[in-house]
N, C-alpha and C positions, 0 to 999 in steps of 0.2 A: 243486507244490501244497503249501500250508501246512497245518499241523495244524488240525483242527477247533477253533474257539474257541466252545464251547457251554457255557453255564451253565444248569443245570436247577434251578429253584426250586420246592420243594414246601412245602406247609403246609396247615393246616386253614382253615376259613372264618374270616375276620377275624383271621388269625394275623399279618398284616403282610407276607405274601409279596409282594403286588403292590408295596407301598411299597419293600420291599427290592430287588425287581427293577428298579424305576424308579431307585433310587439307583445300582445297579450300572451301568445303562445310562448315566445321567448322568455318573457318575465315569469312564466309559471315555474321555471327551474326544472322542468321535466323534459325528458327526451321527447322530441316532436316528430310526428310523421305528417307530411303534407299530402293531402288528397286533392289532386288536380282533376277538374271535370271538363276542361277544354280539350277539344281535339284539334290537332294542327291542320290537317288537310292540306290543300294547295293554296290557301289564302295567305298572301305575303303579309298583310296587315295583322292577321291573327298570329302568325309566326312571330312577328315583332312584339306583340303584346305578351305572348308566352315567354319569349326570351327576356323581356323586361321583368316579368314576375320571377323567373328563375334566378336572375341576377340579384334581385332584391332580398332573397331569403338566404339564410345560412346554407352553405354547401353541404354541411353534415346532416341536414334534415333529409331523410329518405323521402322520395316522392312516389306515390302510388297514383297511377292514372286510372280513372274509372269512367267508363262510357255510360253504362246504364245501371249496373247493380250497385248503387251507393249503399243501400242497406246491408247487402252481403259483405261489401268491402269494410264497412264500419264494424260489423260483427267480427270479421277476421282480424282487424288490427287494433281495435280499442282494447285497452287493458289498464288495470290500476297502475298508478305511478307513471302514466304516459299521457301525452297530449296529442290529440288529432285535430288538425286544422283542415277544414273543407272549404275550398275556394273554387267555384262558387255555385250556388243553386241555379241561377239563371242559365248558365251554360249546360248544366246537367239537364234542366228542363228542355232546353233547345235540342239536346240529343234525343229526347223522347218525342217532342212535338214537331221538330223540323230537322230530322236526320238527313245526312247526305243522301243524294239521289241513289247511290249504290248500296245503301244500307239494306240488308236482306229483309228486315221486318217492316220497314217503312214507319210512318208516324203512328204513335200510339192512339188508340181510340180513347174516348172519354172514360169508358169503363176500365180499360187497362191502366190509364194514368191514375185513376182513383185507387185502384188496387196497389199500385207502386207507392203512392203517398201513404196509404194505410200501412204498408210494410215498413216504410221509413219511420213512421210514428211509433209503431210497435218496437222497432229497433232502438230508437232514441230513448225510449222509456227505460231500457235496461242496460244501456251502455256503461261500462266502467271507465274510470279515468276522466280526464278533462277533455271536453269537446268544444271547439270553436267553429262555428259555421258562418260563412259570409254569403250575403245575398244583396241584390239590388232592390231598392224601393223605386219602382217605376210607375206607381199609381198616382203620382202627384202632378202629372202633366195633363195634356189634352187627351180626349178620347181618341184612340188610334183608328186610323182608316183601315179597312179590310178585315174580313172575318178571321183570318189566321192570326193577325197581330192582336186583335181583341181576345181571341182564345188564349194566346200566349200571356198577355197581360193579366187576364182573369185567372189563369192557372197559377201564375207566379204569385199574384196577390193572395190567393187562397192558400198556397203552399207556405208563404211567409207567415200568414196568420196562424196556421197549424203548428209551425215550428216555434213561433214566438209564444204560443200558448203553453208549450212544454218547457221552454227555456227559463230558468230562474233569473238569468241576466239577459237583457236586450239592450243593445247600444245602437244609436243612430249617429252616423258620422256625416258632418257637413263641413266642407272646406278644411278637412283634416282634423276637425275638432269633434271628439266623441261626446255624445250626450246620453245620459242614462234615461232609458225609456221604462225599464223594468229592472228591479233588483238593485 
């Protein structure tokens, strides 16, 4: 089994992290599959953001949309000689902790979320090919108001730590400039 080829890209909102991750994937010289974690819904601003992301990446990259089963999706599509770009963990987390009102399962319990993250970790440990995962670093600001917001910030911070611990390469993007954090 080959060593894990995972680059974890962190940054703030509009930091350039997604553009950097797309450059990494494109420069790999491998076929790329883009894993989108955002759901469109009826939010016009989110539709505009998704349209911007779609327009910024090569049209020949197939896109796989994932709502909750990120680990299963990665197991299905990752393979040697291929690059998978996941953008982004915060929207995936939102689907678990803050799903739309009409979602049949509702928000995940702490125990359920813990199991989901454990499954993702086990999956990351054995994935073939090149993997690039994007996430927001949101723990640099003020302590958020409200229990749900604090739960979200805490969950994302812990998720980021767990992914970064596994990733041989971690990059932090500030104002479009990537900095090596690890590897």
